[in-house]
All heavy atoms as an XYZ file, in Angstrom:
851
protein
N       4.895     -2.342    -13.479
C       4.569     -3.655    -14.049
C       5.197     -4.746    -13.454
O       6.443     -4.639    -13.178
C       4.757     -3.542    -15.609
C       4.156     -2.305    -16.292
S       2.372     -2.298    -16.328
C       1.873     -3.621    -17.318
N       4.478     -5.788    -13.242
C       5.093     -7.091    -12.664
C       4.220     -8.242    -13.019
O       3.031     -8.068    -13.344
C       5.298     -6.946    -11.179
N       4.799     -9.381    -12.956
C       3.949    -10.566    -13.243
C       2.900    -10.671    -12.149
O       3.169    -10.465    -10.944
C       4.859    -11.772    -13.173
N       1.679    -11.119    -12.571
C       0.593    -11.395    -11.666
C       1.091    -12.424    -10.606
O       1.757    -13.373    -10.892
C      -0.579    -11.996    -12.337
C      -1.862    -12.172    -11.498
C      -3.031    -12.725    -12.260
N      -3.268    -11.949    -13.527
C      -3.892    -10.817    -13.602
N      -4.299    -10.214    -12.490
N      -4.070    -10.248    -14.725
N       0.830    -12.089     -9.386
C       1.224    -12.982     -8.297
C       2.559    -12.661     -7.652
O       2.958    -13.322     -6.671
N       3.334    -11.676     -8.174
C       4.538    -11.247     -7.541
C       4.315    -10.848     -6.203
O       3.350     -9.940     -5.911
C       5.196    -10.162     -8.386
O       5.438    -10.634     -9.737
C       6.498     -9.667     -7.823
N       5.083    -11.196     -5.126
C       4.838    -10.755     -3.858
C       5.017     -9.245     -3.662
O       5.942     -8.684     -4.193
C       5.894    -11.451     -2.963
C       6.206    -12.723     -3.814
C       6.054    -12.241     -5.253
N       4.126     -8.588     -2.895
C       4.249     -7.219     -2.582
C       4.571     -7.185     -1.015
O       3.886     -7.735     -0.229
C       2.959     -6.431     -2.861
C       3.039     -5.016     -2.428
C       2.614     -6.548     -4.336
N       5.652     -6.413     -0.742
C       6.142     -6.349      0.694
C       6.019     -4.856      1.193
O       6.137     -3.916      0.389
C       7.562     -6.838      0.679
C       7.649     -8.303      0.233
C       8.874     -8.995      0.519
N       8.864    -10.370      0.141
C       8.285    -11.400      0.863
N       7.896    -11.151      2.036
N       8.403    -12.607      0.398
N       5.847     -4.819      2.448
C       5.814     -3.461      3.113
C       7.129     -2.762      2.959
O       8.206     -3.313      3.154
C       5.516     -3.644      4.650
N       7.040     -1.487      2.681
C       8.298     -0.666      2.365
C       8.829     -0.108      3.666
O       9.976      0.383      3.657
C       7.969      0.462      1.377
C       7.617     -0.114      0.021
C       7.015      1.444      1.862
N       8.104     -0.219      4.781
C       8.588      0.430      6.006
C       7.912     -0.294      7.161
O       6.901     -1.010      6.971
C       8.047      1.892      5.987
C       8.701      2.771      7.069
O       9.551      2.245      7.820
O       8.442      3.948      7.103
N       8.405     -0.055      8.333
C       7.680     -0.514      9.512
C       6.417      0.321      9.664
O       6.302      1.440      9.052
C       8.480     -0.270     10.843
C       9.732     -1.170     10.886
O       9.820     -2.116     10.059
O      10.594     -0.892     11.690
N       5.431     -0.030     10.472
C       4.288      0.776     10.702
C       3.084     -0.068     11.008
O       3.149     -1.161     11.507
N       1.905      0.566     10.730
C       0.662     -0.089     11.065
C      -0.263     -0.180      9.834
O      -0.290      0.743      9.000
C      -0.107      0.798     12.061
O       0.724      0.967     13.242
C      -1.404      0.131     12.494
N      -0.931     -1.319      9.673
C      -1.810     -1.425      8.567
C      -3.126     -0.637      8.966
O      -3.861     -1.085      9.865
C      -2.196     -2.913      8.362
C      -2.814     -3.251      7.005
C      -2.603     -4.691      6.605
C      -4.209     -2.948      6.907
N      -3.350      0.490      8.300
C      -4.407      1.278      8.645
C      -5.677      0.855      8.040
O      -6.769      0.982      8.729
C      -4.069      2.750      8.154
N      -5.734      0.394      6.779
C      -6.966      0.034      6.185
C      -6.794     -0.924      5.022
O      -5.854     -0.822      4.201
C      -7.621      1.293      5.603
C      -9.033      1.128      5.022
C      -9.989      0.861      6.072
C     -11.422      0.808      5.503
N     -12.397      0.442      6.512
N      -7.626     -1.981      5.003
C      -7.783     -2.832      3.795
C      -9.099     -2.287      3.142
O     -10.086     -2.132      3.762
C      -7.965     -4.271      4.270
C      -6.760     -4.873      4.956
C      -7.171     -6.340      5.421
C      -5.539     -4.979      4.067
N      -8.995     -2.100      1.820
C     -10.133     -1.475      1.167
C     -10.236     -1.983     -0.211
O      -9.253     -2.262     -0.944
C      -9.812      0.012      1.174
C     -11.009      0.885      0.685
C     -12.175      0.972      1.461
C     -10.946      1.647     -0.486
C     -13.168      1.768      1.065
C     -12.047      2.429     -0.901
C     -13.209      2.517     -0.060
N     -11.425     -2.159     -0.676
C     -11.735     -2.619     -2.076
C     -12.534     -1.410     -2.738
O     -13.659     -1.159     -2.272
C     -12.616     -3.815     -2.099
C     -12.709     -4.405     -3.390
N     -13.631     -5.382     -3.763
C     -12.063     -4.157     -4.615
C     -13.604     -5.675     -5.049
N     -12.658     -4.923     -5.584
N     -11.931     -0.787     -3.708
C     -12.516      0.379     -4.342
C     -12.690      0.094     -5.904
O     -11.942     -0.761     -6.440
C     -11.736      1.609     -4.131
O     -10.514      1.588     -4.828
N     -13.490      0.748     -6.530
C     -13.647      0.629     -8.033
C     -12.380      1.022     -8.718
O     -11.893      0.286     -9.483
C     -14.840      1.499     -8.483
C     -14.847      1.530    -10.007
C     -16.164      0.890     -7.898
N     -11.741      2.182     -8.385
C     -10.526      2.518     -9.095
C      -9.296      1.640     -8.699
O      -8.519      1.207     -9.507
C     -10.259      3.945     -8.826
C     -11.075      4.358     -7.719
C     -12.246      3.295     -7.558
N      -9.057      1.529     -7.400
C      -7.920      0.879     -6.867
C      -7.943     -0.677     -6.699
O      -6.963     -1.305     -6.431
N      -9.148     -1.248     -6.787
C      -9.386     -2.683     -6.502
C      -8.993     -2.975     -5.100
O      -9.237     -2.196     -4.153
N      -8.308     -4.076     -4.883
C      -7.849     -4.453     -3.564
C      -6.683     -3.607     -3.165
O      -5.650     -3.640     -3.798
C      -7.444     -5.951     -3.505
C      -8.622     -6.972     -3.760
C      -8.013     -8.372     -3.696
C      -9.707     -6.847     -2.638
N      -6.874     -2.847     -2.066
C      -5.808     -1.907     -1.641
C      -5.412     -2.130     -0.135
O      -6.185     -2.651      0.617
C      -6.288     -0.406     -1.802
O      -7.423     -0.216     -1.078
C      -6.630     -0.098     -3.296
N      -4.258     -1.630      0.186
C      -3.708     -1.621      1.480
C      -3.204     -0.217      1.708
O      -2.524      0.378      0.888
C      -2.470     -2.615      1.721
C      -1.799     -2.409      3.047
C      -2.958     -4.013      1.495
N      -3.647      0.341      2.902
C      -3.059      1.619      3.323
C      -2.265      1.365      4.618
O      -2.795      0.771      5.569
C      -4.201      2.622      3.668
C      -4.907      3.178      2.512
C      -5.971      2.412      1.986
C      -4.599      4.339      1.965
C      -6.740      2.915      0.885
C      -5.275      4.874      0.836
C      -6.355      4.137      0.346
O      -7.059      4.621     -0.754
N      -1.039      1.697      4.575
C      -0.147      1.523      5.772
C       0.364      2.882      6.210
O       0.762      3.727      5.440
C       1.102      0.693      5.315
C       2.076      0.568      6.349
C       3.428     -0.108      5.892
O       3.531     -0.399      4.695
N       4.397     -0.146      6.757
N       0.355      3.119      7.551
C       0.931      4.313      8.085
C       2.410      3.983      8.532
O       2.667      2.891      9.078
C       0.150      4.777      9.339
C      -1.156      5.423      9.013
C      -2.030      5.822     10.079
C      -1.675      5.500      7.735
C      -3.210      6.387      9.811
C      -2.884      6.105      7.492
C      -3.746      6.495      8.472
N       3.262      5.017      8.390
C       4.703      4.858      8.809
C       4.647      4.908     10.372
O       3.594      5.227     10.999
C       5.554      5.839      8.177
C       5.476      7.201      8.809
O       4.330      7.603      9.296
O       6.501      7.905      8.864
N       5.751      4.600     10.984
C       5.813      4.554     12.502
C       5.560      5.959     13.173
O       5.068      5.927     14.287
C       7.254      4.120     12.830
C       7.779      3.453     11.598
C       7.059      4.096     10.366
N       5.742      6.993     12.423
C       5.438      8.305     13.061
C       4.012      8.788     12.831
O       3.588      9.812     13.429
C       6.344      9.404     12.462
O       6.071      9.556     11.058
C       7.889      9.035     12.547
N       3.312      8.109     11.923
C       1.915      8.461     11.672
C       1.861      9.711     10.786
O       0.806     10.346     10.706
N       2.922     10.043     10.175
C       2.938     11.254      9.199
C       2.748     10.857      7.767
O       2.274     11.686      6.979
C       4.306     11.934      9.403
C       4.452     12.558     10.688
C       5.886     13.249     10.866
O       6.672     13.208      9.977
N       6.000     13.914     11.980
N       3.078      9.588      7.445
C       2.970      9.123      6.029
C       1.997      7.985      5.866
O       1.927      7.151      6.761
C       4.382      8.740      5.470
C       5.442      9.749      5.461
C       6.810      9.142      4.913
C       5.059     10.952      4.555
N       1.336      7.954      4.723
C       0.557      6.755      4.362
C       1.023      6.191      3.081
O       1.326      6.917      2.169
C      -0.918      7.165      4.133
O      -1.699      6.136      3.810
N       1.273      4.837      3.084
C       1.771      4.166      1.874
C       0.460      3.436      1.290
O      -0.230      2.840      2.028
C       2.781      3.108      2.284
C       3.983      3.724      2.972
C       4.315      3.341      4.289
C       4.857      4.605      2.337
C       5.428      3.863      4.926
C       5.973      5.081      2.978
C       6.231      4.766      4.262
O       7.395      5.267      4.907
N       0.330      3.617      0.004
C      -0.813      3.052     -0.717
C      -0.301      2.054     -1.696
O       0.522      2.361     -2.543
C      -1.448      4.225     -1.405
C      -2.602      3.950     -2.420
C      -3.831      3.585     -1.931
C      -2.298      4.029     -3.766
C      -4.821      3.437     -2.821
C      -3.403      3.804     -4.615
C      -4.645      3.483     -4.189
O      -5.657      3.253     -5.067
N      -0.894      0.831     -1.554
C      -0.643     -0.262     -2.526
C      -1.996     -0.719     -3.102
O      -2.879     -1.118     -2.401
C      -0.045     -1.486     -1.729
C       1.029     -1.174     -0.750
C       0.774     -0.706      0.561
C       2.374     -1.473     -1.022
C       1.832     -0.479      1.426
C       3.439     -1.317     -0.130
C       3.135     -0.812      1.129
O       4.163     -0.622      2.026
N      -2.062     -0.681     -4.392
C      -3.345     -0.893     -5.051
C      -3.242     -1.897     -6.207
O      -2.131     -2.210     -6.734
C      -3.941      0.344     -5.565
N      -4.404     -2.323     -6.686
C      -4.602     -3.294     -7.748
C      -4.116     -4.736     -7.383
O      -3.778     -5.529     -8.285
C      -3.923     -2.830     -9.051
C      -4.440     -1.497     -9.542
N      -5.749     -1.221     -9.762
C      -3.783     -0.284     -9.605
C      -5.893      0.058    -10.099
N      -4.762      0.656    -10.037
N      -4.072     -4.957     -6.088
C      -3.549     -6.315     -5.678
C      -4.459     -7.502     -6.185
O      -5.694     -7.296     -6.197
C      -3.454     -6.382     -4.177
C      -2.485     -5.362     -3.470
C      -2.642     -5.419     -1.981
C      -1.068     -5.602     -3.961
N      -3.946     -8.619     -6.438
C      -4.679     -9.779     -6.859
C      -5.281    -10.358     -5.634
O      -6.460    -10.794     -5.690
C      -3.732    -10.758     -7.493
C      -4.456    -11.877     -8.277
O      -5.300    -11.533     -9.052
O      -4.150    -13.066     -7.980
N      -4.600    -10.389     -4.464
C      -5.108    -10.863     -3.224
C      -4.232    -10.370     -2.114
O      -3.119     -9.960     -2.329
C      -5.326    -12.357     -3.215
C      -4.009    -13.095     -3.215
C      -4.358    -14.647     -3.272
N      -3.117    -15.445     -3.450
C      -2.455    -15.984     -2.487
N      -2.804    -15.835     -1.235
N      -1.338    -16.636     -2.657
N      -4.827    -10.363     -0.931
C      -4.030    -10.024      0.271
C      -3.207    -11.252      0.780
O      -3.633    -12.332      0.596
C      -4.930     -9.518      1.398
C      -5.789     -8.364      1.109
C      -7.240     -8.367      1.221
C      -5.189     -7.155      0.694
C      -7.908     -7.177      1.019
C      -5.973     -6.040      0.458
C      -7.329     -6.084      0.527
O      -8.057     -4.915      0.355
N      -2.200    -10.986      1.552
C      -1.493    -12.056      2.211
C      -2.397    -12.678      3.284
O      -3.239    -11.923      3.827
C      -0.214    -11.546      2.836
N      -2.216    -13.966      3.541
C      -3.050    -14.620      4.556
C      -2.785    -13.977      5.873
O      -1.630    -13.570      6.282
C      -2.610    -16.089      4.642
C      -3.024    -16.826      3.370
O      -3.858    -16.463      2.718
O      -2.489    -18.002      3.195
N      -3.779    -13.764      6.668
C      -3.668    -13.220      8.043
C      -3.577    -11.742      8.126
O      -3.574    -11.199      9.234
N      -3.647    -11.001      6.990
C      -3.526     -9.596      7.000
C      -4.840     -8.976      7.655
O      -5.961     -9.429      7.313
C      -3.423     -9.057      5.594
C      -2.616     -7.848      5.339
C      -1.192     -8.017      5.802
C      -2.655     -7.447      3.900
N      -4.710     -8.021      8.534
C      -5.848     -7.419      9.104
C      -5.615     -6.011      9.595
O      -4.414     -5.629      9.842
C      -6.410     -8.205     10.337
C      -5.434     -8.381     11.458
N      -5.323     -7.472     12.463
C      -4.575     -9.441     11.666
C      -4.322     -7.937     13.340
N      -3.901     -9.040     12.810
N      -6.587     -5.145      9.583
C      -6.426     -3.769      9.943
C      -5.943     -3.681     11.410
O      -6.268     -4.474     12.271
C      -7.754     -2.998      9.824
C      -8.200     -2.910      8.419
C      -9.534     -2.202      8.165
O     -10.068     -1.686      9.204
O     -10.024     -2.309      7.054
N      -5.041     -2.773     11.631
C      -4.484     -2.527     12.989
C      -3.194     -3.261     13.229
O      -2.535     -3.045     14.272
N      -2.829     -4.255     12.405
C      -1.724     -5.071     12.683
C      -0.387     -4.257     12.456
O      -0.382     -3.345     11.622
C      -1.726     -6.299     11.823
C      -1.442     -6.154     10.418
S      -1.546     -7.709      9.453
C      -0.157     -8.626     10.073
N       0.550     -4.578     13.250
C       1.935     -4.038     13.097
C       2.605     -4.656     11.867
O       2.464     -5.909     11.640
C       2.717     -4.329     14.275
N       3.299     -3.875     11.091
C       3.977     -4.337      9.945
C       5.492     -3.961     10.085
O       5.759     -2.897     10.584
C       3.435     -3.715      8.675
C       2.137     -4.172      8.166
C       1.648     -3.278      6.998
C       1.965     -5.582      7.820
N       6.298     -4.948      9.670
C       7.736     -4.620      9.611
C       8.069     -4.573      8.109
O       7.555     -5.217      7.213
C       8.521     -5.747     10.221
C       8.275     -5.879     11.719
C       9.075     -4.717     12.414
C       9.050     -4.836     13.951
N       9.483     -3.601     14.515
N       9.069     -3.694      7.848
C       9.612     -3.626      6.496
C       9.877     -5.006      5.979
O      10.577     -5.812      6.637
C      10.871     -2.750      6.461
C      11.466     -2.496      5.123
C      12.658     -1.682      5.219
N      13.219     -1.470      3.857
C      14.478     -0.955      3.656
N      15.141     -0.541      4.656
N      14.876     -0.829      2.451
N       9.373     -5.336      4.779
C       9.679     -6.586      4.161
C       8.536     -7.621      4.455
O       8.532     -8.701      3.710
N       7.584     -7.279      5.280
C       6.446     -8.293      5.531
C       5.628     -8.353      4.254
O       5.338     -7.375      3.579
C       5.582     -7.769      6.676
C       6.127     -8.017      8.057
O       7.109     -8.702      8.169
O       5.503     -7.528      8.933
N       5.194     -9.531      4.015
C       4.242     -9.837      2.846
C       2.975     -9.207      3.116
O       2.326     -9.465      4.170
C       4.223    -11.318      2.624
C       3.316    -11.685      1.465
C       3.924    -11.269      0.068
C       3.163    -13.266      1.438
N       2.401     -8.393      2.214
C       1.111     -7.797      2.356
C       0.101     -8.244      1.246
O      -1.057     -8.187      1.454
C       1.180     -6.274      2.461
C       1.809     -5.650      1.235
C       1.885     -5.822      3.695
C       1.652     -4.127      1.163
N       0.633     -8.713      0.110
C      -0.274     -9.140     -0.919
C       0.486     -9.477     -2.154
O       1.786     -9.724     -2.140
N      -0.225     -9.573     -3.315
C       0.354    -10.032     -4.516
C      -0.123     -9.137     -5.690
O      -1.305     -8.734     -5.705
C      -0.139    -11.494     -4.774
C       0.303    -12.475     -3.684
C      -0.484    -12.583     -2.572
C       1.551    -13.083     -3.757
C      -0.028    -13.468     -1.477
C       2.001    -13.910     -2.727
C       1.147    -14.117     -1.586
O       1.550    -14.916     -0.646
N       0.795     -8.850     -6.594
C       0.467     -8.007     -7.734
C      -0.693     -8.564     -8.539
O      -0.788     -9.772     -8.743
C       1.710     -7.920     -8.676
C       1.384     -7.239    -10.038
C       2.845     -7.150     -7.985
N      -1.529     -7.651     -8.985
C      -2.700     -8.060     -9.799
C      -3.212     -6.974    -10.691
O      -2.396     -6.103    -11.072
N      -4.486     -6.992    -10.975
C      -5.061     -5.973    -11.871
C      -6.487     -5.710    -11.462
O      -7.351     -5.583    -12.264
C      -5.008     -6.425    -13.311
O      -5.516     -7.725    -13.511
N      -6.764     -5.757    -10.210
C      -8.123     -5.464     -9.775
C      -8.454     -3.922     -9.871
O      -7.538     -3.112    -10.153
C      -8.247     -5.862     -8.288
O      -7.298     -5.196     -7.467
C      -8.110     -7.370     -8.073
N      -9.660     -3.570     -9.678
C     -10.081     -2.218     -9.850
C     -10.163     -1.886    -11.381
O     -10.525     -2.674    -12.154
N      -9.699     -0.642    -11.653
C      -9.811     -0.187    -13.024
C      -8.551     -0.497    -13.921
O      -8.467      0.041    -14.983
C     -10.086      1.293    -13.139
C      -8.911      2.166    -12.483
O      -7.896      1.638    -12.191
N      -9.133      3.471    -12.368
N      -7.679     -1.370    -13.341
C      -6.498     -1.772    -14.101
C      -6.900     -2.747    -15.225
O      -7.745     -3.570    -14.959
C      -5.500     -2.392    -13.175
N      -6.243     -2.691    -16.277
C      -6.529     -3.576    -17.431
C      -6.068     -5.013    -16.925
O      -5.001     -5.221    -16.406
C      -5.656     -3.180    -18.626
O      -5.672     -4.188    -19.577
N      -6.966     -5.969    -17.198
C      -6.656     -7.397    -16.884
C      -5.364     -7.916    -17.499
O      -4.696     -8.742    -16.961
C      -7.851     -8.158    -17.321
C      -8.928     -7.199    -17.442
C      -8.308     -5.896    -17.774
N      -4.942     -7.265    -18.575
C      -3.780     -7.769    -19.302
C      -2.469     -7.030    -18.785
O      -1.413     -7.254    -19.380
C      -3.922     -7.580    -20.791
O      -4.036     -6.225    -21.165
N      -2.665     -6.124    -17.788
C      -1.523     -5.327    -17.333
C      -1.330     -5.400    -15.780
O      -1.571     -4.271    -15.192
C      -1.665     -3.900    -17.888
N      -1.093     -6.480    -15.252
C      -0.927     -6.492    -13.826
C       0.216     -5.630    -13.364
O       1.257     -5.526    -13.966
C      -0.604     -7.976    -13.408
C      -0.223     -8.633    -14.712
C      -0.822     -7.808    -15.865
N       0.049     -4.975    -12.271
C       1.032     -4.011    -11.734
C       0.698     -3.584    -10.326
O      -0.431     -3.860     -9.783
C       1.097     -2.799    -12.665
C      -0.131     -1.881    -12.561
N      -1.322     -2.235    -13.328
C      -0.341     -0.665    -11.923
C      -2.114     -1.210    -13.078
N      -1.641     -0.373    -12.202
N       1.674     -3.031     -9.661
C       1.404     -2.381     -8.354
C       1.346     -0.906     -8.524
O       2.274     -0.226     -9.057
C       2.551     -2.770     -7.365
C       2.445     -2.086     -6.011
C       1.293     -2.573     -5.260
C       3.750     -2.290     -5.271
N       0.287     -0.357     -8.103
C       0.131      1.143     -8.011
C       0.529      1.445     -6.611
O      -0.077      1.054     -5.681
C      -1.321      1.562     -8.252
C      -1.524      3.054     -8.246
N      -2.456      3.635     -9.101
C      -1.034      4.002     -7.398
C      -2.479      4.901     -8.747
N      -1.583      5.182     -7.821
N       1.670      2.191     -6.484
C       2.214      2.575     -5.152
C       2.271      4.050     -5.059
O       2.650      4.769     -6.059
C       3.584      1.938     -4.977
C       4.237      2.310     -3.728
C       3.890      1.727     -2.460
C       5.265      3.323     -3.644
C       4.496      2.131     -1.336
C       5.869      3.670     -2.482
C       5.509      3.023     -1.297
N       1.903      4.645     -3.880
C       1.972      6.076     -3.703
C       2.244      6.338     -2.239
O       2.048      5.462     -1.340
C       0.647      6.746     -4.125
N       2.813      7.513     -1.973
C       3.139      7.961     -0.582
C       2.402      9.303     -0.458
O       2.463     10.193     -1.254
C       4.562      8.112     -0.307
C       4.842      8.597      1.104
C       5.355      6.871     -0.602
N       1.617      9.460      0.653
C       0.913     10.607      1.051
C       1.347     11.126      2.392
O       1.466     10.328      3.328
C      -0.608     10.317      1.086
C      -1.215      9.814     -0.160
C      -1.317      8.464     -0.424
C      -1.699     10.689     -1.112
C      -1.880      7.930     -1.611
C      -2.255     10.185     -2.199
C      -2.376      8.876     -2.559
N       1.445     12.460      2.516
C       1.689     13.026      3.810
C       0.280     13.236      4.444
O      -0.599     13.873      3.805
C       2.318     14.476      3.719
C       2.680     15.050      5.091
C       3.629     16.141      5.014
N       4.818     15.810      4.371
C       5.875     15.023      4.840
N       5.689     14.410      5.954
N       6.951     14.794      4.091
N       0.117     12.645      5.640
C      -1.192     12.662      6.272
C      -1.483     14.065      6.928
O      -0.512     14.695      7.395
C      -1.291     11.593      7.367
C      -1.309     10.227      6.851
C      -1.031      9.226      7.998
C      -2.630      9.866      6.206
N      -2.764     14.433      6.937
C      -3.119     15.709      7.592
C      -3.262     15.372      9.097
O      -3.180     14.222      9.506
N      -3.628     16.370      9.898
C      -3.785     16.237     11.329
C      -4.952     15.206     11.693
O      -4.906     14.550     12.762
C      -4.158     17.575     11.884
C      -4.439     18.451     10.706
C      -3.856     17.744      9.474
N      -5.938     15.065     10.812
C      -7.019     14.099     11.058
C      -6.603     12.611     10.934
O      -7.249     11.743     11.321
C      -8.195     14.377     10.098
C      -8.675     15.797     10.156
C      -7.860     16.725      9.214
O      -7.040     16.212      8.451
O      -8.045     17.885      9.335
N      -5.457     12.391     10.163
C      -4.962     11.011      9.995
C      -5.981     10.110      9.254
O      -6.117      8.955      9.523
C      -4.555     10.314     11.214
C      -3.572     11.132     12.136
C      -2.236     11.330     11.460
C      -1.276     12.003     12.413
N      -0.365     12.854     11.707
N      -6.611     10.741      8.221
C      -7.574      9.994      7.343
C      -6.745      9.089      6.401
O      -5.928      9.687      5.584
C      -8.458     10.872      6.649
C      -9.412     11.608      7.476
N      -9.999     12.832      7.134
C      -9.979     11.353      8.674
C     -10.812     13.280      7.965
N     -10.746     12.416      9.029
N      -6.949      7.845      6.419
C      -6.200      6.915      5.550
C      -6.403      7.217      4.040
O      -5.601      6.920      3.194
C      -6.513      5.444      5.840
C      -7.904      5.099      5.876
C      -8.861      5.121      6.879
C      -8.765      4.716      4.709
N     -10.099      4.735      6.499
C     -10.090      4.488      5.164
C      -8.406      4.561      3.351
C     -11.113      4.079      4.269
C      -9.469      4.172      2.502
C     -10.757      3.949      2.979
N      -7.564      7.769      3.712
C      -7.935      8.018      2.382
C      -7.565      9.485      1.912
O      -7.831      9.797      0.720
C      -9.434      7.818      2.153
C     -10.308      8.826      2.881
C     -10.681     10.025      2.314
C     -10.710      8.844      4.150
N     -11.468     10.750      3.172
C     -11.507     10.059      4.401
C     -10.619      7.997      5.300
C     -12.073     10.399      5.609
C     -11.168      8.346      6.485
C     -11.933      9.479      6.641
N      -6.983     10.282      2.660
C      -6.773     11.584      2.349
C      -5.391     12.103      2.819
O      -5.035     11.887      3.950
C      -7.832     12.447      3.191
C      -8.024     13.834      2.773
C      -9.127     14.451      3.556
O      -9.339     14.231      4.746
N     -10.021     15.147      2.844
N      -4.719     12.681      1.900
C      -3.419     13.279      2.240
C      -2.845     13.993      0.976
O      -3.459     14.030      0.001
N      -1.717     14.611      1.176
C      -1.050     15.303      0.119
C      -0.011     14.293     -0.510
O       0.943     13.827      0.209
C      -0.321     16.495      0.559
O      -1.216     17.314      1.213
N      -0.146     13.986     -1.814
C       0.908     13.138     -2.460
C       2.221     13.706     -2.447
O       2.431     14.950     -2.619
C       0.388     13.003     -3.868
C      -0.820     13.834     -4.031
C      -1.133     14.507     -2.784
N       3.235     12.917     -2.126
C       4.665     13.372     -2.185
C       5.461     12.493     -3.014
O       5.071     11.277     -3.362
C       5.200     13.410     -0.787
C       5.254     12.069     -0.091
C       4.378     14.417      0.121
C       6.093     12.030      1.194
N       6.585     12.892     -3.392
C       7.583     12.045     -4.163
C       8.049     11.035     -3.159
O       8.582     11.328     -2.078
C       8.736     12.946     -4.621
C       9.816     12.172     -5.324
O       9.888     10.979     -5.268
N      10.822     12.917     -5.852
N       7.864      9.717     -3.466
C       8.192      8.714     -2.563
C       9.712      8.473     -2.397
O      10.111      7.877     -1.390
C       7.638      7.436     -3.101
C       7.455      7.733     -4.612
C       7.292      9.154     -4.746
N      10.475      8.920     -3.268
C      11.956      8.728     -3.233
C      12.615      9.120     -1.908
O      13.278      8.292     -1.308
C      12.598      9.275     -4.401
C      14.116      8.992     -4.488
C      14.574      7.705     -4.882
C      15.094      9.897     -4.126
C      15.859      7.368     -4.895
C      16.423      9.504     -4.185
C      16.805      8.297     -4.581
O      18.139      7.936     -4.534
N      12.453     10.353     -1.480
C      13.089     10.782     -0.202
C      12.640      9.925      1.047
O      13.419      9.569      1.876
C      12.719     12.245      0.009
C      12.357     12.717     -1.374
C      11.812     11.507     -2.095
N      11.364      9.605      1.003
C      10.811      8.852      2.164
C      11.434      7.469      2.189
O      11.696      6.944      3.269
C       9.286      8.810      2.068
N      11.547      6.872      1.086
C      12.022      5.467      0.975
C      13.583      5.473      1.058
O      14.140      4.467      1.568
C      11.582      4.838     -0.300
C      10.072      4.739     -0.404
C       9.721      4.108     -1.706
C       9.430      3.949      0.710
N      14.191      6.462      0.663
C      15.694      6.558      0.707
C      16.160      6.464      2.079
O      17.253      5.892      2.402
C      16.149      7.752     -0.043
C      17.715      7.784     -0.099
C      18.182      8.570     -1.298
N      19.555      8.338     -1.546
C      20.525      9.110     -1.217
N      20.278     10.242     -0.614
N      21.763      8.737     -1.451
N      15.481      7.204      3.026
C      15.856      7.211      4.442
C      15.747      5.827      5.070
O      16.344      5.636      6.112
C      15.031      8.211      5.159
C      13.590      7.815      5.404
C      12.843      8.808      6.359
N      11.492      8.543      6.381
C      10.882      7.517      6.903
N      11.517      6.677      7.642
N       9.538      7.399      6.862
N      15.050      4.894      4.411
C      14.942      3.601      5.001
C      16.069      2.657      4.557
O      16.072      1.500      5.122
C      13.538      2.960      4.539
C      12.376      3.841      4.893
C      11.100      3.188      4.257
C      12.229      3.919      6.365
N      16.987      3.063      3.776
C      18.046      2.088      3.328
C      18.925      1.616      4.398
O      19.107      2.064      5.406
C      18.816      2.800      2.247
C      18.010      3.088      0.958
C      18.694      3.978      0.046
N      19.453      3.124     -0.799
C      20.433      3.586     -1.592
N      20.768      4.820     -1.562
N      21.086      2.821     -2.400
């Protein structure tokens, strides 16, 4: 949970794989880590950061959007839905095995 409009920043270096608007996730960003093994999922954004586009390089800490409640999130409960997926050999941005994000993010400290 966070206040609507709170900046959302990239958790790792990598590539912006997909900007997507879905019924459940609303405005979403899928980012691949530098190795192409992990996908970071940021959902329910209020809006994207200016200039964001698919294929762009991201650095840890880059602004990617703002907390919101798009998709199936309650309008009265703005939040960031964040997840980490291990990508399969096909590297589909929408498909992977969910993993505990703590070890992946801890190595970035």
